[in-house]
DRENBA-782548 format. One record per residue (C-alpha): residue number from 0; residue in three letters; x, y, z. Coordinates in steps of 0.2 Angstrom, whole numbers, padded with zeros to 4 digits. Layout:
// DRENBA-782548
   n res    px    py    pz
 NUM Ala     X     Y     Z
...
END
This chain:
// DRENBA-782548
   n res    px    py    pz
   0 Met  0032  0118  0178
   1 Ile  0025  0102  0171
   2 His  0007  0107  0170
   3 Arg  0012  0123  0161
   4 Ser  0023  0115  0148
   5 Ser  0012  0100  0144
   6 Ser -0003  0111  0142
   7 His  0005  0122  0130
   8 Leu  0011  0107  0122
   9 Arg -0007  0101  0119
  10 Leu -0011  0117  0112
  11 Leu  0003  0117  0100
  12 Phe -0002  0099  0095
  13 Ala -0019  0104  0091
  14 Ile -0014  0118  0079
  15 Phe -0001  0106  0072
  16 Leu -0013  0093  0068
  17 Ile -0025  0105  0059
  18 Ala -0010  0111  0048
  19 Ile -0004  0094  0044
  20 Gly -0021  0088  0040
  21 Ala -0022  0102  0027
  22 Leu -0005  0099  0020
  23 Ser -0001  0081  0020
  24 Thr -0012  0076  0005
  25 Ser -0004  0090 -0006
  26 Ala  0013  0085 -0001
  27 Glu  0012  0068 -0008
  28 Ala  0006  0076 -0025
  29 Gln  0022  0085 -0027
  30 Asn  0033  0071 -0032
  31 Ser  0045  0076 -0046
  32 Leu  0041  0067 -0062
  33 Lys  0054  0060 -0074
  34 Asn  0055  0049 -0089
  35 Thr  0064  0035 -0080
  36 Val  0059  0024 -0065
  37 Thr  0071  0011 -0059
  38 Thr  0067 -0003 -0046
  39 Pro  0078 -0019 -0042
  40 Gln  0068 -0029 -0055
  41 Val  0064 -0017 -0069
  42 Arg  0070 -0001 -0077
  43 Ala  0055  0008 -0085
  44 Glu  0058  0022 -0097
  45 Leu  0045  0033 -0106
  46 Met  0051  0036 -0124
  47 Ala  0045  0045 -0140
  48 His  0048  0044 -0158
  49 Ala  0042  0058 -0170
  50 Pro  0053  0058 -0185
  51 Asn  0044  0072 -0194
  52 Gly  0039  0083 -0179
  53 Ile  0022  0085 -0171
  54 Ala  0009  0089 -0184
  55 Pro -0007  0081 -0190
  56 Arg -0006  0065 -0201
  57 Glu  0013  0063 -0196
  58 Pro  0018  0047 -0186
  59 Val  0020  0051 -0168
  60 Trp  0024  0037 -0156
  61 Val  0026  0036 -0137
  62 Gly  0030  0020 -0127
  63 Leu  0035  0013 -0111
  64 Gln  0051  0002 -0112
  65 Leu  0053 -0011 -0098
  66 Thr  0071 -0018 -0096
  67 His  0069 -0033 -0084
  68 Gln  0082 -0041 -0073
  69 Pro  0087 -0059 -0077
  70 Glu  0073 -0071 -0073
  71 Trp  0060 -0057 -0070
  72 His  0045 -0054 -0082
  73 Thr  0030 -0043 -0085
  74 Tyr  0014 -0048 -0094
  75 Trp  0005 -0047 -0111
  76 Lys -0013 -0041 -0114
  77 Asn -0018 -0059 -0109
  78 Ser -0008 -0063 -0095
  79 Gly -0012 -0082 -0094
  80 Asp -0015 -0091 -0078
  81 Ser -0010 -0077 -0067
  82 Gly -0003 -0060 -0068
  83 Leu -0009 -0043 -0074
  84 Pro -0006 -0034 -0090
  85 Thr  0004 -0017 -0089
  86 Gln -0008 -0003 -0089
  87 Leu -0004  0015 -0096
  88 Glu -0014  0030 -0091
  89 Trp -0010  0045 -0102
  90 Thr -0012  0064 -0098
  91 Leu -0011  0074 -0115
  92 Pro -0015  0092 -0120
  93 Pro -0031  0096 -0130
  94 Gly -0030  0090 -0147
  95 Val -0019  0075 -0144
  96 Met -0026  0057 -0142
  97 Ala -0018  0041 -0137
  98 Gly -0022  0025 -0145
  99 Asp -0020  0007 -0138
 100 Ile -0004 -0002 -0134
 101 Ala  0003 -0011 -0150
 102 Trp  0007 -0026 -0140
 103 Pro  0023 -0036 -0147
 104 Ile  0022 -0055 -0148
 105 Pro  0023 -0063 -0131
 106 Lys  0033 -0078 -0124
 107 Lys  0025 -0092 -0115
 108 Ile  0032 -0093 -0097
 109 Pro  0029 -0109 -0088
 110 Ile  0027 -0108 -0069
 111 Gly  0025 -0125 -0061
 112 Asn  0009 -0133 -0068
 113 Leu  0003 -0115 -0074
 114 Ala  0009 -0104 -0088
 115 Asn  0009 -0086 -0091
 116 Tyr  0011 -0075 -0107
 117 Gly  0023 -0061 -0105
 118 Tyr  0040 -0053 -0108
 119 Glu  0057 -0055 -0102
 120 His  0074 -0045 -0106
 121 Thr  0068 -0029 -0114
 122 Val  0052 -0024 -0122
 123 Leu  0044 -0008 -0128
 124 Leu  0026 -0006 -0127
 125 Pro  0022  0007 -0141
 126 Val  0007  0018 -0142
 127 Pro  0002  0029 -0157
 128 Leu -0003  0047 -0154
 129 Thr -0015  0056 -0165
 130 Ile -0012  0074 -0168
 131 Thr -0028  0084 -0172
 132 Pro -0030  0101 -0179
 133 Asp -0036  0106 -0162
 134 Phe -0018  0104 -0155
 135 Lys -0012  0122 -0152
 136 Pro  0006  0122 -0145
 137 Ser  0011  0137 -0134
 138 Leu  0021  0151 -0143
 139 Leu  0032  0152 -0128
 140 Ala  0035  0133 -0126
 141 Ser  0033  0125 -0142
 142 Glu  0033  0107 -0135
 143 Leu  0021  0093 -0133
 144 Glu  0021  0088 -0115
 145 Val  0016  0069 -0112
 146 Arg  0013  0063 -0094
 147 Leu  0010  0044 -0090
 148 Lys  0005  0034 -0075
 149 Ala  0010  0016 -0078
 150 Val  0006  0001 -0067
 151 Trp  0015 -0016 -0070
 152 Leu  0016 -0032 -0061
 153 Val  0034 -0040 -0062
 154 Cys  0036 -0058 -0057
 155 Arg  0049 -0071 -0054
 156 Lys  0044 -0084 -0042
 157 Glu  0037 -0070 -0032
 158 Cys  0027 -0055 -0039
 159 Ile  0029 -0037 -0035
 160 Pro  0016 -0024 -0041
 161 Glu  0025 -0008 -0046
 162 Glu  0021  0009 -0053
 163 Gly  0028  0025 -0059
 164 Glu  0024  0042 -0065
 165 Phe  0033  0049 -0080
 166 Ala  0034  0065 -0090
 167 Leu  0042  0069 -0107
 168 Lys  0042  0085 -0118
 169 Ile  0043  0082 -0137
 170 Pro  0048  0097 -0148
 171 Val  0034  0101 -0160
 172 Arg  0046  0107 -0173
 173 Gly  0061  0096 -0179
 174 Ser  0064  0078 -0178
 175 Thr  0063  0067 -0163
 176 Gly  0071  0051 -0169
 177 Ile  0084  0046 -0156
 178 Asn  0074  0031 -0151
 179 Gly  0070  0026 -0169
 180 Ala  0079  0009 -0168
 181 Ala  0069  0004 -0153
 182 Phe  0052  0008 -0160
 183 Glu  0057  0000 -0177
 184 Ala  0061 -0016 -0167
 185 Ala  0044 -0015 -0158
 186 Gln  0035 -0013 -0174
 187 Lys  0043 -0029 -0182
 188 Ala  0039 -0038 -0166
 189 Gln  0020 -0034 -0168
 190 Pro  0010 -0048 -0176
 191 Gln  0004 -0045 -0194
 192 Asp -0014 -0046 -0198
 193 Leu -0021 -0061 -0208
 194 Pro -0035 -0060 -0220
 195 Pro -0053 -0066 -0214
 196 Gly -0057 -0084 -0214
 197 Ser -0051 -0091 -0197
 198 Ser -0063 -0100 -0186
 199 Leu -0065 -0109 -0170
 200 Ala -0077 -0123 -0165
 201 Val -0080 -0130 -0148
 202 Asp -0079 -0149 -0148
 203 Gly -0083 -0156 -0131
 204 Gln -0069 -0150 -0120
 205 Thr -0057 -0144 -0134
 206 Leu -0057 -0129 -0145
 207 Gln -0054 -0133 -0164
 208 Val -0044 -0119 -0172
 209 Ser -0042 -0116 -0191
 210 Val -0031 -0102 -0198
 211 Pro -0029 -0100 -0216
 212 Gly -0018 -0087 -0225
 213 Leu -0001 -0090 -0216
 214 Pro  0015 -0087 -0226
 215 Ala  0020 -0102 -0237
 216 Ala  0037 -0102 -0227
 217 Leu  0028 -0107 -0211
 218 Arg  0019 -0122 -0218
 219 Gly  0023 -0139 -0210
 220 Arg  0031 -0130 -0195
 221 Thr  0026 -0130 -0177
 222 Leu  0018 -0113 -0171
 223 Glu  0015 -0106 -0154
 224 Phe -0003 -0101 -0150
 225 Phe -0008 -0086 -0140
 226 Pro -0027 -0081 -0138
 227 Glu -0030 -0063 -0134
 228 Thr -0045 -0067 -0124
 229 Gly -0041 -0074 -0107
 230 Glu -0049 -0087 -0096
 231 Val -0054 -0098 -0111
 232 Ile -0041 -0112 -0113
 233 Glu -0029 -0122 -0102
 234 Thr -0014 -0111 -0104
 235 Ala -0001 -0124 -0098
 236 Ala -0009 -0139 -0106
 237 Pro -0001 -0146 -0122
 238 Tyr -0011 -0145 -0138
 239 Ser -0010 -0154 -0154
 240 Gln -0008 -0145 -0171
 241 Ala -0007 -0150 -0189
 242 Trp -0007 -0143 -0207
 243 Val -0021 -0147 -0219
 244 Gly -0014 -0140 -0235
 245 Asp -0011 -0122 -0232
 246 Val -0022 -0121 -0216
 247 Trp -0015 -0122 -0199
 248 Thr -0026 -0132 -0187
 249 Ala -0025 -0136 -0168
 250 Arg -0035 -0144 -0154
 251 Val -0033 -0134 -0138
 252 Pro -0040 -0140 -0121
 253 Leu -0054 -0128 -0114
 254 Ser -0052 -0122 -0096
 255 Ala -0063 -0131 -0084
 256 Gln -0064 -0113 -0076
 257 Arg -0068 -0104 -0092
 258 Ser -0078 -0088 -0089
 259 Gln -0078 -0081 -0107
 260 Gly -0088 -0086 -0122
 261 Pro -0085 -0073 -0136
 262 Ala -0093 -0073 -0153
 263 Ser -0076 -0070 -0161
 264 Met -0058 -0072 -0153
 265 Pro -0042 -0064 -0159
 266 Val -0028 -0076 -0159
 267 Val -0009 -0074 -0162
 268 Leu  0002 -0087 -0170
 269 Val  0021 -0086 -0169
 270 Gly  0034 -0095 -0179
 271 Gly  0053 -0095 -0181
 272 Glu  0068 -0097 -0170
 273 Glu  0072 -0087 -0154
 274 Gly  0078 -0070 -0160
 275 Ala  0069 -0071 -0177
 276 Arg  0051 -0074 -0171
 277 Gln  0037 -0067 -0182
 278 Gly  0019 -0066 -0176
 279 Tyr  0002 -0066 -0186
 280 Arg -0015 -0061 -0179
 281 Ala -0031 -0068 -0185
 282 Glu -0049 -0063 -0180
 283 Ala -0057 -0080 -0178
 284 Arg -0076 -0082 -0179
 285 Val -0083 -0095 -0167
 286 Thr -0095 -0106 -0177
 287 Thr -0103 -0117 -0163
 288 Pro -0112 -0112 -0146
 289 Trp -0101 -0111 -0131
 290 Pro -0105 -0124 -0116
 291 Pro -0111 -0115 -0100
 292 Ala -0096 -0105 -0092
 293 Ala -0090 -0106 -0074
 294 Ala -0093 -0091 -0063
 295 Arg -0079 -0078 -0064
 296 Ala -0068 -0079 -0049
 297 Glu -0056 -0066 -0043
 298 Val -0046 -0080 -0034
 299 Ser -0044 -0098 -0037
 300 Pro -0060 -0109 -0033
 301 Ala -0052 -0118 -0019
 302 Leu -0047 -0101 -0011
 303 Gln -0064 -0094 -0014
 304 Ala -0072 -0108 -0005
 305 Ala -0060 -0106  0009
 306 Leu -0064 -0088  0011
 307 Ala -0082 -0091  0010
 308 Gly -0080 -0103  0024
 309 Asn -0070 -0091  0034
 310 Ala -0084 -0078  0032
 311 Ala -0097 -0090  0038
 312 Asn -0086 -0095  0053
 313 Thr -0083 -0077  0058
 314 Ala -0101 -0071  0056
 315 Asp -0113 -0073  0071
 316 Thr -0127 -0082  0061
 317 Ala -0136 -0088  0077
 318 Thr -0144 -0072  0082
 319 Gly -0143 -0060  0068
 320 Pro -0134 -0043  0065
 321 Asn -0139 -0036  0082
 322 Leu -0128 -0048  0092
 323 Ser -0114 -0046  0079
 324 Leu -0115 -0027  0083
 325 Ile -0115 -0030  0101
 326 Ala -0100 -0042  0099
 327 Ala -0091 -0029  0089
 328 Leu -0094 -0016  0102
 329 Leu -0088 -0027  0116
 330 Gly -0073 -0032  0106
 331 Ala -0069 -0014  0103
 332 Leu -0071 -0009  0121
 333 Leu -0059 -0023  0126
 334 Gly -0047 -0019  0112
 335 Gly -0046 -0001  0118
 336 Leu -0042 -0006  0136
 337 Ile -0028 -0017  0130
 338 Leu -0022 -0003  0119
 339 Asn -0015  0005  0134
 340 Leu -0003 -0009  0136
 341 Met  0004 -0008  0119
 342 Pro  0022 -0001  0117
 343 Cys  0017  0013  0106
 344 Val  0007  0021  0120
 345 Phe  0020  0020  0133
 346 Pro  0027  0038  0131
 347 Ile  0010  0045  0135
 348 Leu  0007  0034  0151
 349 Ala  0020  0042  0162
 350 Ile  0014  0059  0157
 351 Lys -0003  0054  0163
 352 Val  0003  0047  0179
 353 Val  0011  0064  0183
 354 Gly -0005  0073  0179
 355 Phe -0015  0062  0191
 356 Ala -0002  0063  0204
 357 Arg -0003  0082  0203
 358 His -0021  0082  0206
 359 Ala -0022  0068  0218
 360 Gln -0029  0079  0232
 361 Asp -0040  0089  0221
 362 Arg -0056  0079  0218
 363 Gln -0064  0092  0206
 364 Ala -0049  0095  0195
 365 Arg -0046  0076  0194
 366 Arg -0063  0072  0189
 367 Val -0064  0086  0176
 368 Gly -0047  0081  0169
 369 Gly -0053  0063  0168
 370 Leu -0069  0067  0158
 371 Ala -0060  0080  0147
 372 Tyr -0046  0067  0143
 373 Ala -0059  0053  0139
 374 Ala -0068  0066  0128
 375 Gly -0052  0070  0118
 376 Val -0049  0051  0115
 377 Ile -0067  0047  0110
 378 Val -0068  0062  0098
 379 Ser -0051  0058  0090
 380 Phe -0056  0040  0087
 381 Leu -0073  0046  0080
 382 Ala -0064  0059  0069
 383 Leu -0051  0046  0062
 384 Gly -0065  0033  0059
 385 Ala -0076  0046  0050
 386 Leu -0062  0051  0039
 387 Met -0058  0033  0035
 388 Leu -0076  0029  0031
 389 Ala -0078  0044  0020
 390 Leu -0063  0041  0010
 391 Arg -0068  0023  0008
 392 Ala -0085  0028  0002
 393 Ala -0076  0039 -0011
 394 Gly -0067  0024 -0018
 395 Ala -0050  0025 -0008
 396 Gln -0044  0008 -0002
 397 Leu -0040  0012  0016
 398 Gly -0039  0003  0033
 399 Trp -0034  0007  0051
 400 Gly -0018  0016  0052
 401 Phe -0020  0023  0035
 402 Gln -0013  0040  0040
 403 Leu  0004  0033  0044
 404 Gln  0005  0026  0026
 405 Ser  0008  0044  0021
 406 Pro  0027  0048  0022
 407 Ala  0022  0067  0025
 408 Met  0012  0062  0040
 409 Val  0026  0051  0047
 410 Ala  0038  0066  0045
 411 Ala  0026  0077  0053
 412 Leu  0024  0066  0068
 413 Ala  0043  0064  0070
 414 Leu  0044  0083  0070
 415 Leu  0030  0084  0083
 416 Phe  0038  0071  0095
 417 Thr  0055  0079  0093
 418 Val  0048  0096  0099
 419 Ile  0039  0087  0113
 420 Gly  0055  0078  0118
 421 Leu  0065  0094  0119
 422 Asn  0052  0102  0129
 423 Leu  0051  0087  0142
 424 Ala  0071  0088  0142
 425 Gly  0070  0106  0148
 426 Leu  0077  0114  0133
 427 Phe  0063  0127  0132
 428 Glu  0046  0131  0139
 429 Phe  0031  0135  0128
 430 Gly  0027  0149  0139
 431 Gln  0043  0158  0132
 432 Phe  0035  0159  0115
 433 Leu  0017  0163  0119
 434 Pro  0010  0180  0123
 435 Gly  0006  0183  0142
 436 Arg -0013  0185  0139
 437 Leu -0014  0168  0129
 438 Ala -0004  0159  0142
 439 Ala -0015  0166  0156
 440 Met -0031  0161  0146
 441 Glu -0024  0143  0143
 442 Ala -0020  0141  0162
 443 Arg -0038  0145  0166
 444 His -0044  0131  0156
 445 Pro -0035  0115  0162
 446 Ala -0050  0104  0154
 447 Ala -0044  0110  0137
 448 Asn -0026  0103  0141
 449 Ala -0033  0086  0146
 450 Phe -0044  0086  0130
 451 Leu -0029  0089  0119
 452 Ser -0019  0076  0129
 453 Gly -0032  0064  0124
 454 Met -0029  0068  0106
 455 Leu -0011  0066  0108
 456 Ala -0013  0049  0115
 457 Val -0024  0044  0100
 458 Ala -0011  0050  0088
 459 Val  0002  0039  0096
 460 Ala -0009  0024  0098
 461 Ser -0017  0024  0081
 462 Pro -0004  0013  0072
 463 Cys -0007 -0001  0084
 464 Thr -0021 -0014  0083
 465 Ala -0024 -0023  0100
 466 Pro -0031 -0040  0102
 467 Phe -0050 -0040  0099
 468 Met -0049 -0024  0089
 469 Gly -0045 -0032  0072
 470 Ala -0062 -0041  0071
 471 Ser -0072 -0026  0077
 472 Leu -0063 -0014  0065
 473 Gly -0066 -0027  0051
 474 Leu -0084 -0028  0054
 475 Ala -0086 -0009  0057
 476 Val -0081 -0004  0039
 477 Ala -0095 -0015  0033
 478 Leu -0108 -0008  0045
 479 Pro -0120  0007  0042
 480 Thr -0111  0023  0046
 481 Ala -0119  0026  0063
 482 Gln -0115  0008  0069
 483 Ala -0098  0009  0062
 484 Leu -0095  0026  0072
 485 Ala -0101  0017  0087
 486 Val -0088  0004  0086
 487 Phe -0074  0018  0084
 488 Ala -0082  0027  0100
 489 Ala -0081  0010  0109
 490 Ile -0062  0009  0106
 491 Gly -0060  0026  0112
 492 Leu -0070  0023  0128
 493 Gly -0060  0007  0131
 494 Met -0044  0017  0130
 495 Ala -0049  0031  0141
 496 Leu -0058  0020  0153
 497 Pro -0043  0017  0165
 498 Tyr -0040  0035  0167
 499 Leu -0059  0039  0168
 500 Leu -0061  0027  0183
 501 Ala -0045  0033  0191
 502 Ser -0051  0051  0191
 503 Trp -0068  0046  0199
 504 Leu -0063  0033  0212
 505 Pro -0055  0040  0228
 506 Ala -0046  0024  0231
 507 Val -0035  0026  0216
 508 Ala -0030  0043  0222
 509 Arg -0024  0037  0238
 510 Trp -0012  0025  0229
 511 Leu -0004  0039  0219
 512 Pro  0012  0047  0226
 513 Arg  0012  0065  0232
 514 Pro  0019  0079  0221
 515 Gly  0037  0083  0223
 516 Ala  0054  0084  0215
 517 Trp  0052  0067  0207
 518 Met  0039  0074  0195
 519 Asp  0052  0085  0187
 520 Thr  0065  0070  0186
 521 Leu  0052  0059  0178
 522 Arg  0047  0073  0166
 523 Arg  0065  0074  0159
 524 Phe  0067  0055  0159
 525 Met  0051  0054  0148
 526 Ala  0060  0064  0134
 527 Phe  0070  0048  0130
 528 Pro  0054  0037  0126
 529 Met  0049  0052  0115
 530 Phe  0066  0052  0106
 531 Ala  0065  0033  0104
 532 Thr  0048  0036  0096
 533 Val  0056  0048  0084
 534 Ala  0070  0035  0080
 535 Trp  0056  0023  0076
 536 Leu  0047  0036  0064
 537 Val  0063  0040  0055
 538 Trp  0065  0021  0052
 539 Val  0047  0020  0046
 540 Leu  0050  0034  0034
 541 Gly  0066  0025  0028
 542 Gln  0056  0010  0024
 543 Gln  0044  0021  0014
 544 Ser  0055  0033  0005
 545 Gly  0073  0025  0006
 546 Ile  0089  0031  0015
 547 Asp  0088  0048  0006
 548 Gly  0071  0052  0014
 549 Ala  0077  0046  0032
 550 Gly  0092  0057  0030
 551 Ala  0082  0072  0024
 552 Leu  0070  0070  0039
 553 Leu  0085  0069  0051
 554 Ala  0092  0085  0044
 555 Leu  0075  0094  0046
 556 Leu  0074  0088  0065
 557 Val  0092  0095  0068
 558 Ala  0087  0112  0060
 559 Val  0071  0113  0070
 560 Ser  0080  0109  0086
 561 Ala  0093  0123  0082
 562 Val  0079  0135  0080
 563 Leu  0071  0131  0096
 564 Trp  0088  0132  0105
 565 Ser  0091  0149  0097
 566 Leu  0075  0156  0104
 567 Thr  0081  0152  0122
 568 Leu  0096  0164  0120
 569 Ala  0096  0182  0125
 570 Gly  0101  0198  0117
 571 Arg  0109  0200  0099
 572 Thr  0115  0182  0100
 573 Arg  0097  0176  0100
 574 Leu  0093  0186  0085
 575 Val  0108  0181  0075
 576 Val  0108  0163  0079
 577 Ala  0089  0162  0076
 578 Ala  0090  0171  0059
 579 Leu  0104  0158  0054
 580 Ser  0094  0143  0060
 581 Ile  0078  0149  0052
 582 Ala  0087  0152  0036
 583 Ala  0094  0134  0037
 584 Leu  0077  0127  0041
 585 Ala  0069  0137  0026
 586 Leu  0083  0130  0014
 587 Leu  0080  0112  0020
 588 Ala  0061  0114  0019
 589 Gly  0062  0119  0001
 590 Thr  0074  0105 -0004
 591 Ile  0068  0090  0005
 592 Gly  0049  0090  0003
 593 Gly  0050  0079 -0013
 594 Thr  0064  0068 -0005
 595 Val  0053  0064  0010
 596 Val  0037  0060  0001
 597 Ala  0046  0050 -0013
 598 Ala  0042  0031 -0013
 599 Ala  0056  0019 -0010
 600 Pro  0060  0008 -0024
 601 Ala  0047 -0007 -0025
 602 Gly  0055 -0023 -0020
 603 Thr  0065 -0016 -0005
 604 Thr  0054 -0025  0007
 605 Ala  0055 -0041 -0003
 606 Ala  0074 -0041 -0002
 607 Ala  0074 -0037  0016
 608 Ala  0062 -0051  0020
 609 Gly  0076 -0063  0017
 610 Glu  0075 -0080  0008
 611 Arg  0063 -0088  0020
 612 Trp  0049 -0075  0018
 613 Gln  0044 -0069  0001
 614 Ala  0034 -0054 -0005
 615 Trp  0015 -0057 -0005
 616 Ala  0004 -0057 -0021
 617 Pro -0013 -0064 -0023
 618 Glu -0008 -0076 -0037
 619 Arg  0007 -0083 -0026
 620 Val -0006 -0089 -0013
 621 Asp -0017 -0096 -0027
 622 Gln -0002 -0105 -0035
 623 Ala  0005 -0113 -0019
 624 Leu -0013 -0119 -0014
 625 Ala -0015 -0126 -0031
 626 Ala  0001 -0136 -0029
 627 Gly -0005 -0142 -0012
 628 Gln  0007 -0132 -0002
 629 Pro  0000 -0123  0014
 630 Val  0003 -0104  0015
 631 Met  0006 -0092  0029
 632 Val  0004 -0073  0026
 633 Asp  0010 -0060  0037
 634 Phe  0001 -0044  0034
 635 Thr  0012 -0031  0042
 636 Ala  0019 -0013  0041
 637 Ala  0034 -0004  0046
 638 Trp  0024  0009  0057
 639 Cys  0015 -0006  0066
 640 Val  0025 -0008  0083
 641 Thr  0015 -0024  0086
 642 Cys  0020 -0031  0069
 643 Gln  0038 -0028  0072
 644 Tyr  0038 -0035  0090
 645 Asn  0030 -0051  0083
 646 Lys  0042 -0052  0069
 647 Lys  0057 -0051  0081
 648 Thr  0050 -0064  0093
 649 Thr  0037 -0077  0088
 650 Leu  0040 -0076  0069
 651 Ala  0059 -0078  0073
 652 Asn  0057 -0092  0085
 653 Ala  0068 -0107  0080
 654 Ser  0054 -0120  0085
 655 Val  0041 -0110  0075
 656 Leu  0052 -0109  0060
 657 Ala  0056 -0128  0061
 658 Asp  0038 -0132  0062
 659 Leu  0034 -0121  0046
 660 Ala  0049 -0130  0037
 661 Ala  0042 -0147  0042
 662 Lys  0025 -0143  0035
 663 Asn  0033 -0135  0019
 664 Val  0023 -0119  0022
 665 Gln  0025 -0105  0009
 666 Leu  0029 -0089  0019
 667 Leu  0023 -0073  0012
 668 Arg  0024 -0056  0019
 669 Ala  0012 -0042  0013
 670 Asp  0019 -0025  0017
 671 Trp  0006 -0012  0020
 672 Thr  0019  0002  0025
 673 Arg  0013  0012  0010
 674 Arg -0005  0011  0003
 675 Asp -0008 -0005 -0007
 676 Pro -0026 -0007 -0013
 677 Ala -0023 -0026 -0016
 678 Ile -0018 -0029  0002
 679 Thr -0032 -0018  0008
 680 Ala -0044 -0029 -0002
 681 Ala -0036 -0045  0005
 682 Leu -0038 -0039  0022
 683 Ala -0056 -0034  0019
 684 Arg -0060 -0052  0013
 685 Leu -0053 -0059  0029
 686 Gly -0064 -0047  0039
 687 Arg -0050 -0036  0045
 688 Ser -0046 -0017  0042
 689 Gly -0029 -0016  0050
 690 Val -0012 -0024  0054
 691 Pro -0005 -0035  0061
 692 Val -0015 -0050  0053
 693 Tyr -0008 -0068  0052
 694 Val -0017 -0080  0041
 695 Leu -0014 -0099  0038
 696 Tyr -0021 -0106  0022
 697 Lys -0023 -0124  0017
 698 Ser -0032 -0130  0001
 699 Gly -0050 -0135  0005
 700 Arg -0050 -0127  0022
 701 Ala -0056 -0110  0028
 702 Pro -0041 -0098  0032
 703 Val -0036 -0097  0050
 704 Val -0034 -0080  0057
 705 Leu -0022 -0079  0072
 706 Ser -0021 -0067  0086
 707 Glu -0014 -0049  0084
 708 Val -0001 -0052  0098
 709 Leu  0005 -0069  0091
 710 Gly  0011 -0082  0104
 711 Val  0023 -0096  0100
 712 Asp  0011 -0109  0107
 713 Glu -0004 -0103  0097
 714 Leu  0006 -0102  0081
 715 Arg  0014 -0120  0083
 716 Ser -0003 -0127  0088
 717 Ala -0011 -0119  0072
 718 Ile  0004 -0126  0061
 719 Ala  0002 -0143  0069
 720 Arg -0016 -0144  0062
 721 Leu -0011 -0140  0044
END
């Protein structure tokens, strides 16, 4: 019974993977668009203002309004010492063009010994639309459809990258003026252009600013100074200012890390009290040569030096790249072996033990099965590796475990393992639903069953990163394609090696129990680890898509279970119950697709991390190191079982937490549950391509990358050396 059901199961799994591979990408693209996105930190709304309708030479404005929670802020076009400006990507019909953001005047936001330029409370970022004669609205739908993809960074003490997709339809005829007050306020908040004549001159390590033409009402008053060009001045440093007649002058310190040297620099001066601030913009000509600029750094100089030191320490410089490849292959082989001991692979282990026990006395069948299983594992690792490398070459920021960053794939695997669990529990046999000829053909090819069981094992194991695998995978993505695929094949060989040896060594067969009734009992017991895996996947989806996504998936699993049960009935009852169950399943499938793939609100992970662990952002690492504070980063994901184990054990250990507190270590958690290019890039700089990764940073030292299966003693020893 076991071999027939499990073999049909493998066949279903292969068909299922082909279908999911074709559909998972399109499912994520079906998120419903709307004009408002709300997160715990920001409410973002796409707004429009067309007081005279949509026509050439008529004023038409669109804009993104960001309403911040108290103490949170987003950034101006020059974000200052850290941060990123909000980015707007428009999709418009032919004949309509979007201009640049008309940035309102910013506010200087001090953070420690740094300073940023940005916005608090509520700000509208307006963008003018140009309607050309080529715009031809449809006669059936006389509307202008505007679509926007926006990306913004919202910060308090921690920073959270967020994004949203918006859609809005503006009537072509008639007035759209409901948001007129907001756009009028945004227009008043924009700096007014000053006449030519402003200048900048470099004098040693200061920038001398001279701006004539300001209103007489401002003369003698202290003004705020905002350069539109970043990486020129010391943003947080105080500067002196004075009036020489009707000319405002200032001496502003140059940044020691200055990377810009423009021929002219737009600057914004702001005067007035809070609530009545007015800005003025001048295009200042630079009248003196710039001194040599520092090289542009994506991270702070101290961190850049530390990362370079880490790369030097991890590379094998003694004997060149050939030995590095050999080390990567050995690490991959050893990591694949250890992968069999990871908790995510447990549901497969007992099924394989049953299979070996069944063929314990049949040497030929045992050997063929072992080879086929190994081939299935190796081919699956090669396929996953090739797909990851191809997508990275196409520009996607992906790493190991990327498939489980897709909510659609997580839902699909939960569905697959539910079906497997119901089959193992004895609810149904796949032979009941297959034509007799197909079942007979499948039974004549047990090697195919073993091959597909190897694919299933990789599907379950792929979220895990075992010790020694991390460095090998990190090196693999930087190697030529053939060498990189050899590393993935070595991981597969390592994972399959115990079963391959067991199938070819007679001594192992003598240790296996003889077939008997215990096999059916074990089979039914193994349904529970499968259901436990489903519970974990539902939790993962909840982390990705919120409680609505998890609830929708549970409803789908119940409906699928009802359909399978109905097919085991007889007579008219089977037809009636099956029809009702399939109708319910179709109704659910039509309504929950968008719910399952929808992203959970950004910031959920930060809130769940608690007060001790804060959300990771590159600038947070830089800021802590600049202040002399060591940092520990936990690169994690909800679908990574090893990550969750370490989080509940070593990272929750009282002595570890006491050591971290004693050293005043800043704790940051980088959640990679959903795709995040910034986290992928940070992992790549550390020579890693998957999670978990645990890193200790200290200013002036190379980052210390710890083991994937993190031990208390190892972590306490590393903390003591900070």
